[in-house]
Steps between C-alpha positions, in 0.01 A plus 500: 500500500704790368429849604263391775572592857511199725296551815692386809350194670299625793480268797147540632581326828782741562282800433232371735765436769636849457150655526421288806830600665418866439152466637635297798740772592232767487261298711779416747592867538129594530434236770769641738281799582219380723279804446506453123424129535214567729354774275529264201329217705214733592461618133509142379232396742279799413540474123452120486180532702382791285570299183298203633217725609494692175483183293216366713316832479527510126385145458201555720398849372533505132607853393260697289558829328325713763652354815860447397616829661321403821665157509844634424461755780383228736794278403750780536364593839537132606861495383575817708317355801700173473832689466427717803394203715804284411749778530382613844646196669840584338502832692394317813787248457759768465374698800488201733722200567239241395728359228711331765214257582322441165616516143394827350324349204256323740440820693435694176248236376311461838476866592440613147218252461352615837514866388344416161221308665430778753504776234309316229224336693514676837244763416273238351533267793410778743178583321404132468577447869258773599232376257531137586208315649738280698602597856795733499748236631402245235507762220845610613626143519370446142680812370827399674476148355454646152800723556710207612410309179590804290829527689585134417408547131700827462802348675497191285479711182776745591751305713667304214572807294613703800739220620652458151570873483629506865738203449601576147862597607541170685359301211732668246807462728417126545462437126817699431709290755344182354584611143858579598537159666541642851190344650284201442131571486293346780298192408157426619552121479797494735 
């Protein structure tokens, strides 16, 4: 093939390794600042929950031409509410010494879920509690039981994403040590 430039052979595996090495260094540097990691964990929890809620909302309520603006406004307000509720525990963590006792990703998920439940359904629960035909004690127990169920559901939905973001640095460091032959990965079979 005269006159034709020969393209150098590109090793795809080497390019992927270089890219992963670059990303690994960035994640490792990012994970050394606990405030950044906690903020990223709170944002991950809030945005993952908002994405799930938005998909469910759009599946249940088919958008029509006249209510699209209303639905978009509702979804944006939900995203802002989730972000506020899941970032508030980050401020609490950095003002107290709670991180000594419990991993911060668990605190962010539990307290963020509690704040979201209180803010999203608190006003509705109070009005239902006053209008209930049940005795006050039974109506209150019913509302608390509903809140506990919602807490479990929200925690199950957000904890995996939050933990992955929180432990990303450790995951990347372990994979890097394994790739360089410095460490054998743990086995679940023994």
